[in-house]
ZATI-701876 format. One line per 2 residues: number of its first residue (from 1); for each residue x, y, z of N, C-alpha, C. Coordinates in steps of 0.1 Angstrom, whole numbers, padded with zeros to 4 digits. Example, Ala and Ser with C-alpha at 12.3 -4.5 7.8 and 13.67 -1.06 7.14 Angstrom:
// ZATI-701876
1	0132:-0057:0078:0123:-0045:0078:0132:-0033:0078  0128:-0022:0071:0137:-0011:0071:0129:0000:0079
This chain:
// ZATI-701876
1	-0909:0080:0274:-0901:0067:0274:-0895:0065:0261  -0903:0068:0250:-0897:0066:0237:-0885:0075:0234
3	-0886:0087:0239:-0874:0097:0238:-0862:0092:0245  -0864:0087:0258:-0853:0082:0265:-0847:0070:0259
5	-0855:0061:0253:-0850:0049:0246:-0842:0053:0234  -0846:0063:0227:-0839:0067:0215:-0825:0073:0218
7	-0825:0081:0229:-0812:0087:0234:-0803:0076:0238  -0807:0066:0246:-0798:0055:0250:-0793:0047:0238
9	-0802:0045:0228:-0797:0037:0217:-0787:0045:0209  -0789:0058:0207:-0779:0066:0200:-0765:0067:0206
11	-0765:0067:0220:-0752:0066:0227:-0745:0053:0225  -0753:0042:0225:-0747:0029:0223:-0742:0028:0209
13	-0749:0034:0199:-0744:0034:0185:-0731:0041:0184  -0730:0053:0192:-0718:0061:0191:-0706:0053:0197
15	-0709:0046:0208:-0698:0038:0215:-0694:0027:0205  -0703:0022:0198:-0700:0011:0189:-0691:0016:0177
17	-0695:0028:0172:-0688:0034:0161:-0674:0039:0165  -0673:0044:0177:-0660:0049:0182:-0652:0039:0190
19	-0655:0027:0189:-0648:0016:0196:-0633:0016:0193  -0623:0011:0201:-0609:0010:0199:-0606:-0001:0190
21	-0592:-0001:0186:-0588:-0012:0177:-0587:-0025:0185  -0588:-0036:0178:-0586:-0049:0185:-0571:-0052:0186
23	-0568:-0062:0194:-0554:-0065:0195:-0548:-0070:0182  -0555:-0077:0174:-0550:-0082:0161:-0547:-0070:0152
25	-0556:-0060:0152:-0554:-0049:0144:-0541:-0041:0148  -0539:-0039:0161:-0528:-0032:0166:-0515:-0040:0162
27	-0515:-0053:0164:-0503:-0061:0160:-0500:-0059:0145  -0510:-0059:0137:-0508:-0058:0122:-0502:-0044:0119
29	-0507:-0034:0126:-0502:-0020:0123:-0487:-0019:0128  -0485:-0025:0140:-0471:-0024:0145:-0461:-0032:0135
31	-0466:-0043:0130:-0458:-0051:0121:-0455:-0044:0108  -0465:-0037:0103:-0463:-0030:0090:-0454:-0018:0092
33	-0455:-0011:0104:-0446:0000:0107:-0432:-0005:0108  -0430:-0017:0115:-0417:-0022:0117:-0410:-0026:0103
35	-0418:-0032:0094:-0413:-0035:0081:-0409:-0023:0074  -0417:-0013:0074:-0414:0000:0066:-0402:0006:0072
37	-0401:0006:0086:-0389:0012:0092:-0377:0005:0089  -0377:-0009:0089:-0365:-0017:0085:-0361:-0014:0071
39	-0371:-0013:0062:-0368:-0010:0048:-0361:0003:0046  -0367:0013:0053:-0361:0027:0053:-0347:0027:0058
41	-0345:0021:0070:-0332:0020:0076:-0322:0014:0066  -0326:0003:0060:-0317:-0004:0051:-0314:0004:0039
43	-0324:0011:0033:-0321:0020:0022:-0312:0031:0025  -0315:0038:0037:-0306:0049:0041:-0292:0044:0044
45	-0291:0033:0050:-0277:0027:0053:-0270:0024:0040  -0277:0018:0031:-0270:0015:0018:-0267:0028:0011
47	-0275:0038:0012:-0272:0051:0005:-0260:0057:0012  -0259:0057:0025:-0247:0062:0032:-0234:0054:0028
49	-0236:0041:0027:-0224:0032:0023:-0220:0036:0009  -0230:0037:0000:-0226:0040:-0014:-0219:0054:-0015
51	-0224:0063:-0007:-0218:0077:-0007:-0204:0076:-0002  -0201:0068:0009:-0188:0067:0014:-0179:0060:0004
53	-0184:0050:-0002:-0175:0043:-0013:-0172:0053:-0024  -0181:0060:-0028:-0179:0070:-0039:-0168:0081:-0034
55	-0170:0085:-0022:-0160:0095:-0016:-0146:0089:-0015  -0146:0076:-0011:-0133:0070:-0010:-0126:0068:-0023
57	-0134:0063:-0033:-0129:0062:-0047:-0124:0075:-0052  -0131:0086:-0049:-0127:0099:-0054:-0113:0103:-0048
59	-0111:0100:-0035:-0099:0104:-0029:-0087:0095:-0034  -0090:0082:-0035:-0080:0073:-0040:-0076:0076:-0054
61	-0086:0080:-0062:-0083:0083:-0076:-0073:0095:-0077  -0075:0105:-0069:-0067:0117:-0068:-0053:0113:-0064
63	-0052:0105:-0053:-0039:0100:-0048:-0032:0092:-0059  -0039:0083:-0066:-0033:0075:-0076:-0027:0084:-0087
65	-0035:0094:-0091:-0030:0103:-0102:-0017:0109:-0098  -0016:0114:-0086:-0004:0121:-0081:0008:0112:-0080
67	0005:0100:-0074:0016:0090:-0072:0021:0085:-0086  0012:0082:-0095:0016:0077:-0108:0024:0087:-0116
69	0021:0100:-0115:0028:0110:-0121:0042:0111:-0115  0043:0110:-0102:0056:0110:-0096:0064:0097:-0100
71	0058:0086:-0100:0065:0073:-0104:0070:0074:-0118  0062:0079:-0127:0066:0080:-0141:0078:0089:-0143
73	0079:0099:-0135:0090:0109:-0136:0103:0102:-0133  0103:0092:-0125:0116:0085:-0121:0123:0079:-0133
75	0115:0076:-0144:0121:0070:-0155:0131:0079:-0162  0130:0092:-0160:0139:0102:-0166:0147:0109:-0155
77	0147:0104:-0143:0154:0111:-0132:0169:0108:-0134  0177:0118:-0131:0192:0117:-0132:0197:0111:-0119
79	0206:0101:-0120:0213:0095:-0109:0228:0095:-0113  0236:0093:-0103:0251:0093:-0106:0254:0082:-0116
81	0262:0085:-0126:0265:0075:-0137:0280:0072:-0137  0284:0063:-0127:0298:0059:-0127:0302:0052:-0140
83	0313:0055:-0144:0318:0048:-0156:0328:0037:-0152  0324:0025:-0155:0332:0013:-0151:0341:0008:-0162
85	0341:0015:-0173:0349:0011:-0185:0341:0009:-0197  0348:0004:-0208:0341:0003:-0221:0339:-0012:-0225
87	0343:-0021:-0216:0341:-0035:-0220:0326:-0039:-0218  0322:-0051:-0223:0308:-0055:-0223:0304:-0057:-0208
89	0313:-0063:-0200:0310:-0065:-0186:0308:-0051:-0179  0317:-0042:-0182:0316:-0029:-0176:0304:-0021:-0180
91	0299:-0023:-0192:0287:-0017:-0196:0275:-0023:-0189  0275:-0036:-0186:0264:-0042:-0178:0264:-0037:-0164
93	0276:-0035:-0158:0277:-0030:-0145:0271:-0016:-0144  0274:-0008:-0154:0269:0006:-0155:0254:0006:-0156
95	0248:-0003:-0164:0234:-0004:-0165:0227:-0008:-0152  0234:-0018:-0145:0228:-0023:-0133:0229:-0012:-0122
97	0240:-0005:-0122:0242:0006:-0112:0231:0016:-0114  0227:0020:-0126:0217:0030:-0128:0203:0025:-0123
99	0200:0012:-0125:0188:0006:-0121:0187:0006:-0106  0197:0001:-0099:0196:0000:-0084:0197:0014:-0077
101	0205:0023:-0083:0205:0036:-0077:0192:0043:-0079  0185:0041:-0090:0172:0047:-0093:0162:0041:-0083
103	0162:0028:-0080:0153:0022:-0071:0155:0028:-0057  0168:0030:-0054:0171:0036:-0040:0166:0050:-0039
105	0167:0057:-0050:0162:0071:-0050:0147:0071:-0048  0140:0062:-0055:0125:0060:-0053:0122:0057:-0038
107	0130:0048:-0032:0128:0045:-0018:0129:0057:-0009  0139:0065:-0012:0141:0077:-0003:0130:0087:-0005
109	0125:0088:-0017:0115:0099:-0020:0101:0094:-0019  0098:0081:-0018:0085:0075:-0016:0085:0065:-0005
111	0089:0069:0007:0089:0059:0018:0075:0055:0022  0074:0042:0027:0061:0038:0033:0062:0034:0047
113	0074:0037:0053:0076:0034:0067:0088:0042:0072  0088:0044:0085:0100:0052:0091:0112:0044:0089
115	0111:0030:0089:0123:0022:0087:0130:0025:0074  0123:0030:0065:0129:0032:0052:0137:0045:0051
117	0136:0053:0061:0144:0066:0061:0154:0065:0073  0152:0055:0082:0161:0054:0094:0162:0040:0097
119	0175:0035:0098:0177:0021:0101:0182:0019:0115  0176:0010:0122:0180:0007:0136:0188:-0006:0137
121	0198:-0007:0145:0204:-0020:0148:0195:-0027:0158  0196:-0041:0157:0188:-0049:0166:0194:-0049:0180
123	0207:-0046:0181:0214:-0045:0194:0212:-0031:0199  0205:-0029:0210:0203:-0016:0215:0215:-0009:0220
125	0226:-0016:0223:0238:-0010:0227:0246:-0004:0216  0242:-0007:0204:0249:-0001:0192:0242:0012:0188
127	0249:0022:0186:0242:0035:0182:0234:0033:0169  0223:0040:0167:0215:0039:0155:0223:0045:0143
129	0219:0040:0132:0226:0043:0119:0216:0049:0110  0218:0061:0105:0209:0066:0095:0210:0058:0082
131	0199:0055:0076:0199:0047:0064:0206:0054:0052  0200:0066:0049:0205:0074:0038:0205:0066:0025
133	0214:0070:0016:0215:0062:0004:0222:0049:0006  0219:0039:-0001:0225:0026:0000:0238:0026:-0007
135	0247:0017:-0003:0260:0015:-0010:0259:0001:-0017  0260:0001:-0030:0258:-0011:-0038:0271:-0016:-0043
137	0273:-0029:-0042:0285:-0036:-0047:0280:-0045:-0058  0285:-0045:-0070:0281:-0053:-0081:0291:-0064:-0084
139	0286:-0076:-0086:0295:-0088:-0089:0290:-0094:-0101  0299:-0097:-0111:0295:-0103:-0123:0298:-0118:-0123
141	0287:-0126:-0125:0288:-0140:-0126:0296:-0147:-0114  0294:-0141:-0102:0300:-0147:-0091:0315:-0146:-0090
143	0321:-0137:-0098:0335:-0135:-0099:0339:-0124:-0089  0345:-0127:-0078:0348:-0117:-0068:0357:-0106:-0073
145	0365:-0109:-0084:0374:-0099:-0089:0367:-0088:-0096  0354:-0090:-0100:0347:-0080:-0107:0337:-0072:-0098
147	0340:-0072:-0085:0332:-0064:-0076:0335:-0049:-0078  0325:-0041:-0081:0326:-0027:-0082:0315:-0020:-0073
149	0317:-0008:-0070:0308:-0001:-0061:0302:0011:-0067  0290:0015:-0063:0283:0027:-0067:0274:0032:-0056
151	0271:0045:-0056:0263:0050:-0045:0255:0062:-0050  0242:0063:-0046:0234:0074:-0050:0236:0086:-0040
153	0234:0098:-0045:0235:0109:-0035:0223:0109:-0026  0224:0114:-0014:0213:0115:-0004:0203:0124:-0010
155	0190:0122:-0006:0179:0129:-0011:0175:0140:0000  0173:0152:-0004:0168:0162:0006:0154:0158:0011
157	0146:0152:0003:0133:0147:0008:0135:0137:0019  0145:0128:0017:0147:0118:0027:0150:0124:0041
159	0158:0134:0041:0162:0141:0053:0150:0148:0059  0141:0153:0050:0129:0160:0055:0119:0150:0061
161	0118:0138:0054:0109:0128:0059:0114:0123:0073  0127:0121:0074:0133:0115:0086:0131:0124:0098
163	0133:0137:0096:0131:0146:0107:0116:0148:0111  0107:0146:0101:0093:0147:0103:0087:0135:0110
165	0091:0123:0105:0086:0110:0110:0092:0106:0124  0102:0114:0128:0109:0111:0140:0099:0111:0152
167	0089:0119:0151:0079:0120:0162:0067:0110:0160  0067:0102:0150:0056:0093:0147:0055:0083:0159
169	0042:0081:0163:0039:0072:0174:0038:0058:0170  0039:0055:0157:0038:0041:0152:0025:0037:0147
171	0014:0046:0149:0001:0043:0144:-0001:0048:0130  -0007:0041:0121:-0009:0045:0107:0003:0050:0100
173	0014:0043:0102:0027:0048:0098:0027:0050:0082  0023:0040:0075:0023:0041:0061:0013:0052:0056
175	0002:0054:0063:-0007:0064:0059:-0001:0078:0061  0007:0080:0071:0013:0092:0074:0025:0095:0064
177	0031:0084:0060:0041:0085:0049:0035:0089:0036  0023:0084:0033:0016:0087:0021:0013:0102:0020
179	0009:0108:0032:0006:0122:0032:0019:0130:0030  0030:0126:0036:0042:0133:0034:0047:0133:0019
181	0046:0121:0013:0050:0119:-0001:0042:0128:-0010  0029:0128:-0008:0020:0136:-0017:0021:0151:-0014
183	0021:0155:-0002:0021:0169:0001:0035:0176:0000  0045:0169:0006:0059:0174:0005:0065:0173:-0009
185	0062:0162:-0015:0067:0161:-0029:0060:0169:-0039  0048:0173:-0036:0040:0180:-0046:0031:0190:-0038
187	0037:0201:-0033:0029:0211:-0025:0018:0217:-0032  0018:0218:-0046:0008:0224:-0053:-0005:0216:-0054
189	-0005:0203:-0050:-0016:0194:-0051:-0025:0196:-0038  -0022:0204:-0029:-0030:0205:-0017:-0044:0209:-0020
191	-0045:0218:-0030:-0059:0223:-0033:-0068:0212:-0039  -0062:0201:-0043:-0070:0190:-0048:-0079:0183:-0037
193	-0074:0184:-0025:-0080:0176:-0014:-0088:0185:-0004  -0100:0181:-0001:-0108:0188:0009:-0104:0185:0023
195	-0108:0193:0032:-0104:0191:0046:-0109:0178:0052  -0121:0174:0047:-0127:0161:0052:-0119:0149:0048
197	-0110:0151:0038:-0102:0139:0033:-0089:0138:0041  -0087:0147:0051:-0074:0147:0058:-0077:0147:0073
199	-0070:0139:0081:-0071:0139:0095:-0057:0140:0101  -0057:0144:0114:-0044:0146:0121:-0044:0138:0134
201	-0034:0131:0136:-0032:0123:0149:-0029:0133:0160  -0037:0134:0170:-0034:0144:0180:-0022:0141:0189
203	-0018:0128:0188:-0007:0124:0197:0007:0128:0191  0008:0128:0178:0021:0132:0172:0020:0143:0162
205	0007:0148:0160:0005:0159:0151:0008:0156:0136  0008:0144:0132:0011:0140:0118:-0002:0137:0111
207	-0004:0142:0099:-0016:0141:0092:-0016:0128:0083  -0028:0124:0078:-0029:0113:0069:-0043:0115:0062
209	-0044:0108:0050:-0056:0109:0043:-0066:0098:0048  -0079:0101:0048:-0089:0092:0053:-0099:0089:0042
211	-0105:0077:0044:-0116:0073:0034:-0129:0079:0039  -0140:0074:0033:-0153:0079:0036:-0158:0075:0050
213	-0151:0066:0056:-0155:0062:0070:-0146:0068:0080  -0137:0076:0076:-0127:0083:0085:-0115:0074:0089
215	-0114:0062:0082:-0102:0054:0085:-0090:0058:0076  -0078:0055:0080:-0066:0059:0072:-0066:0052:0059
217	-0061:0059:0049:-0058:0053:0036:-0043:0049:0036  -0041:0036:0034:-0027:0030:0035:-0020:0031:0022
219	-0007:0029:0023:0002:0031:0011:0013:0020:0012  0016:0014:0000:0027:0005:-0001:0033:0007:-0015
221	0046:0011:-0014:0052:0015:-0027:0054:0004:-0037  0058:-0008:-0032:0060:-0020:-0040:0053:-0031:-0034
223	0045:-0038:-0042:0038:-0050:-0037:0039:-0061:-0047  0050:-0069:-0047:0052:-0079:-0058:0042:-0090:-0058
225	0036:-0093:-0046:0026:-0104:-0046:0012:-0100:-0043  0008:-0088:-0047:-0005:-0083:-0045:-0015:-0090:-0054
227	-0022:-0100:-0049:-0030:-0109:-0057:-0042:-0101:-0063  -0047:-0091:-0056:-0059:-0084:-0061:-0056:-0074:-0072
229	-0044:-0073:-0076:-0040:-0063:-0086:-0045:-0066:-0100  -0050:-0056:-0107:-0053:-0058:-0121:-0044:-0049:-0130
231	-0034:-0043:-0123:-0026:-0034:-0131:-0011:-0038:-0131  -0008:-0049:-0123:0006:-0054:-0124:0004:-0069:-0122
233	0014:-0077:-0126:0013:-0092:-0125:0011:-0096:-0111  0002:-0105:-0109:0000:-0111:-0095:0005:-0125:-0096
235	0008:-0131:-0084:0014:-0144:-0083:0005:-0153:-0074  0001:-0164:-0079:-0006:-0174:-0071:0002:-0187:-0071
237	0009:-0189:-0060:0017:-0201:-0059:0008:-0213:-0054  0011:-0225:-0059:0003:-0237:-0055:0003:-0239:-0040
239	0014:-0237:-0033:0015:-0239:-0019:0015:-0226:-0012  0005:-0222:-0004:0005:-0209:0002:0017:-0207:0012
241	0022:-0218:0017:0034:-0216:0026:0046:-0211:0019  0046:-0212:0005:0057:-0208:-0003:0055:-0195:-0009
243	0045:-0187:-0004:0041:-0175:-0011:0050:-0163:-0006  0063:-0165:-0005:0072:-0154:-0003:0078:-0151:-0016
245	0075:-0139:-0021:0079:-0135:-0034:0094:-0134:-0037  0101:-0133:-0026:0116:-0133:-0028:0121:-0146:-0032
247	0113:-0157:-0030:0117:-0170:-0033:0115:-0175:-0047  0110:-0166:-0055:0107:-0169:-0069:0120:-0171:-0077
249	0121:-0182:-0084:0133:-0184:-0093:0133:-0174:-0104  0145:-0172:-0109:0147:-0162:-0120:0138:-0165:-0132
251	0136:-0178:-0135:0128:-0181:-0147:0114:-0177:-0145  0108:-0179:-0133:0095:-0175:-0130:0093:-0160:-0130
253	0103:-0153:-0125:0103:-0138:-0125:0102:-0133:-0140  0110:-0140:-0148:0111:-0136:-0162:0098:-0138:-0170
255	0090:-0148:-0165:0077:-0151:-0172:0068:-0139:-0169  0069:-0134:-0157:0061:-0122:-0153:0066:-0109:-0160
257	0079:-0108:-0161:0085:-0097:-0168:0082:-0096:-0183  0080:-0108:-0189:0076:-0108:-0203:0062:-0102:-0205
259	0053:-0104:-0195:0040:-0098:-0196:0040:-0083:-0192  0046:-0079:-0182:0046:-0065:-0178:0061:-0062:-0174
261	0069:-0058:-0183:0083:-0055:-0180:0084:-0043:-0171  0095:-0042:-0164:0098:-0031:-0155:0102:-0019:-0163
263	0095:-0008:-0163:0098:0004:-0171:0111:0010:-0166  0116:0007:-0154:0128:0013:-0149:0140:0004:-0153
265	0138:-0007:-0160:0149:-0016:-0164:0148:-0019:-0179  0149:-0009:-0187:0147:-0011:-0202:0158:-0020:-0208
267	0169:-0021:-0202:0180:-0029:-0207:0179:-0044:-0202  0169:-0046:-0193:0166:-0059:-0187:0179:-0065:-0181
269	0186:-0057:-0174:0198:-0062:-0167:0195:-0070:-0155  0184:-0065:-0148:0179:-0072:-0136:0190:-0072:-0125
271	0191:-0084:-0119:0200:-0085:-0108:0193:-0089:-0095  0199:-0097:-0087:0193:-0101:-0074:0203:-0098:-0063
273	0198:-0094:-0051:0206:-0091:-0040:0211:-0105:-0034  0224:-0105:-0031:0229:-0117:-0024:0228:-0115:-0009
275	0217:-0120:-0003:0215:-0117:0011:0225:-0123:0020  0231:-0134:0016:0240:-0141:0024:0253:-0133:0026
277	0256:-0125:0017:0269:-0117:0018:0266:-0102:0020  0254:-0098:0019:0251:-0084:0021:0251:-0081:0036
279	0254:-0068:0039:0255:-0064:0053:0246:-0052:0055  0233:-0055:0057:0223:-0044:0058:0226:-0034:0070
281	0232:-0039:0080:0234:-0031:0092:0244:-0020:0088  0253:-0023:0079:0262:-0012:0074:0257:-0006:0061
283	0245:-0010:0057:0239:-0004:0045:0247:-0007:0032  0253:-0018:0031:0260:-0022:0019:0253:-0035:0013
285	0250:-0034:0001:0242:-0045:-0006:0250:-0050:-0018  0251:-0063:-0018:0259:-0070:-0029:0249:-0075:-0039
287	0250:-0070:-0052:0241:-0073:-0063:0248:-0083:-0072  0242:-0094:-0074:0247:-0104:-0083:0242:-0102:-0097
289	0250:-0099:-0107:0246:-0097:-0121:0251:-0109:-0129  0242:-0115:-0136:0246:-0126:-0145:0247:-0122:-0159
291	0258:-0126:-0166:0260:-0123:-0180:0256:-0135:-0188  0252:-0146:-0182:0248:-0158:-0189:0233:-0158:-0191
293	0229:-0159:-0203:0214:-0159:-0206:0211:-0173:-0212  0206:-0182:-0204:0202:-0195:-0209:0191:-0200:-0200
295	0185:-0212:-0203:0174:-0217:-0195:0178:-0221:-0181  0191:-0225:-0179:0195:-0229:-0165:0199:-0217:-0157
297	0203:-0206:-0163:0208:-0194:-0155:0204:-0181:-0162  0191:-0179:-0162:0186:-0166:-0169:0189:-0154:-0161
299	0190:-0143:-0167:0191:-0130:-0160:0178:-0127:-0153  0178:-0126:-0139:0166:-0124:-0132:0161:-0110:-0134
301	0151:-0108:-0143:0146:-0095:-0145:0134:-0092:-0136  0130:-0080:-0135:0118:-0076:-0127:0107:-0071:-0135
303	0095:-0073:-0130:0083:-0068:-0137:0078:-0055:-0131  0068:-0050:-0138:0063:-0036:-0134:0056:-0037:-0120
305	0060:-0029:-0111:0055:-0028:-0098:0050:-0013:-0096  0037:-0012:-0091:0031:0002:-0090:0028:0004:-0075
307	0028:0017:-0071:0023:0020:-0058:0009:0015:-0055  0007:0011:-0043:-0007:0006:-0039:-0012:0016:-0029
309	-0025:0021:-0031:-0032:0030:-0022:-0045:0022:-0019  -0047:0020:-0006:-0058:0011:-0003:-0066:0015:0010
311	-0079:0014:0009:-0088:0016:0021:-0094:0003:0025  -0097:0002:0038:-0103:-0010:0044:-0118:-0011:0040
313	-0123:-0001:0033:-0137:-0002:0029:-0147:-0002:0040  -0144:0004:0051:-0153:0005:0062:-0152:-0007:0072
315	-0144:-0017:0069:-0142:-0028:0078:-0134:-0023:0090  -0133:-0031:0100:-0125:-0028:0112:-0110:-0025:0107
317	-0105:-0015:0112:-0092:-0010:0107:-0080:-0019:0111  -0080:-0024:0124:-0069:-0031:0129:-0067:-0044:0122
319	-0077:-0053:0120:-0074:-0065:0113:-0069:-0063:0099  -0075:-0053:0092:-0071:-0050:0078:-0057:-0046:0078
321	-0053:-0037:0087:-0039:-0032:0088:-0030:-0043:0090  -0033:-0053:0099:-0024:-0064:0102:-0023:-0073:0090
323	-0034:-0077:0084:-0033:-0087:0073:-0025:-0081:0061  -0026:-0068:0059:-0019:-0063:0047:-0004:-0060:0050
325	0000:-0061:0063:0014:-0060:0066:0019:-0046:0065  0010:-0036:0067:0014:-0022:0064:0022:-0016:0076
327	0022:-0022:0087:0029:-0017:0099:0040:-0025:0103  0049:-0029:0094:0061:-0036:0097:0069:-0028:0107
329	0074:-0034:0117:0081:-0027:0128:0092:-0018:0123  0092:-0005:0128:0102:0004:0124:0116:0000:0129
331	0116:-0009:0139:0129:-0013:0144:0133:-0027:0140  0126:-0032:0130:0128:-0045:0125:0139:-0045:0114
333	0150:-0052:0115:0160:-0052:0105:0155:-0058:0092  0145:-0068:0093:0140:-0074:0081:0131:-0064:0073
335	0125:-0055:0080:0116:-0046:0073:0123:-0036:0064  0136:-0035:0066:0144:-0025:0058:0147:-0031:0045
337	0147:-0044:0043:0151:-0051:0031:0143:-0046:0018  0130:-0044:0019:0123:-0040:0007:0127:-0026:0002
339	0135:-0018:0010:0139:-0005:0005:0148:-0006:-0007  0155:-0016:-0009:0164:-0017:-0020:0160:-0028:-0030
341	0153:-0038:-0026:0148:-0049:-0035:0133:-0049:-0035  0127:-0043:-0046:0113:-0042:-0046:0106:-0055:-0048
343	0113:-0066:-0051:0107:-0079:-0054:0109:-0088:-0042  0113:-0083:-0030:0115:-0091:-0018:0104:-0088:-0009
345	0099:-0099:-0003:0089:-0098:0008:0094:-0104:0020  0095:-0097:0032:0101:-0102:0044:0096:-0115:0048
347	0104:-0125:0051:0100:-0138:0056:0093:-0136:0070  0081:-0142:0071:0073:-0140:0083:0064:-0128:0083
349	0065:-0120:0072:0055:-0109:0071:0042:-0114:0066  0031:-0108:0069:0018:-0112:0064:0017:-0113:0049
351	0009:-0123:0045:0007:-0124:0030:0000:-0112:0025  0005:-0105:0015:-0001:-0092:0011:-0013:-0095:0002
353	-0023:-0102:0007:-0034:-0106:-0001:-0047:-0103:0007  -0051:-0091:0009:-0062:-0088:0018:-0075:-0092:0011
355	-0075:-0096:-0002:-0088:-0099:-0008:-0094:-0111:-0002  -0086:-0121:0002:-0092:-0133:0007:-0095:-0132:0022
357	-0091:-0121:0028:-0095:-0119:0042:-0105:-0107:0044  -0105:-0099:0034:-0114:-0087:0035:-0119:-0083:0021
359	-0131:-0086:0018:-0136:-0084:0004:-0141:-0070:0002  -0140:-0061:0012:-0145:-0048:0011:-0134:-0038:0008
361	-0122:-0042:0005:-0111:-0032:0003:-0114:-0024:-0010  -0110:-0012:-0009:-0111:-0003:-0021:-0096:0002:-0024
363	-0092:0000:-0036:-0078:0002:-0039:-0076:0008:-0053  -0064:0012:-0056:-0061:0018:-0069:-0056:0009:-0079
365	-0056:-0004:-0077:-0051:-0014:-0086:-0063:-0021:-0094  -0074:-0015:-0093:-0086:-0021:-0101:-0088:-0012:-0113
367	-0088:-0018:-0125:-0090:-0011:-0137:-0105:-0007:-0139  -0114:-0013:-0131:-0128:-0010:-0132:-0132:0002:-0124
369	-0123:0008:-0116:-0126:0019:-0108:-0131:0031:-0116
């Protein structure tokens, strides 16, 4: 009996020692595992995000270097130099002609939309008109007798862009233009970019640069009202409804020009397009040049404008694209205006200030990059 009792007690002791966890203990273990898993997922996700940001910054840095080298070269580019005479007025017209012909050359060789290499009439019954080089008419102090004309030669790159973009389906238009500008304008830079930095739209077979999330990297050649810029003057108007940069008075423009003058306009001749008398459908633009320099009628000079290269920073691509106004309609007559006036922003176009709508943007206008 004693032996049987000892055996029974030892089995009960083993059952007691090998007993399962209580419900409280299981819940505690599950909670701890959940916390550790959440921390791990957060750390991994943050690591992936940091890596994508770094990859995006690296791509944008390379693109910025290429574009800024191209943009700086325009300061020494040759354009037709019509001789309008030896008088003081004729000299100013010659200076203005070089400035606007140079801007038009930049437009043709650095387009950010198909509309900038091809102009459509709003009336579908009228045949389409190739934009080509613009025809500028210059008027001094509102005197119609002083109207003179000048025209830049067509650009072979423009014709190449036009034939290539003809198949564009309208998606990521500015991103595809950026790829053409970088690759066609500088074929030797292809080796700077890895295959993962480039994607191709299967619908039209056009390529574009992508950020770390695989979203398109957008491009805007001139952005006069880009509030987030730290490399060119930005404008904050008191009334947001008045934030159309084309509406700035010459005096306000000159305040900005004093801080960051336009390197393409060393003579500070400036000039503004007279939209009331210009005929964009015929590609003729009337430039008003003022010879009067006083507080009431200053010469409207321009400030430094630099190309913008921007990623949505992993945010949803469509809202970012819409708020930045990167996909102005290729068939919009208004969208063609910025091709010749870099300081004009189309009325009704989105405010080019993605910073207040999307804080995750990654761009080349930050000096802290």
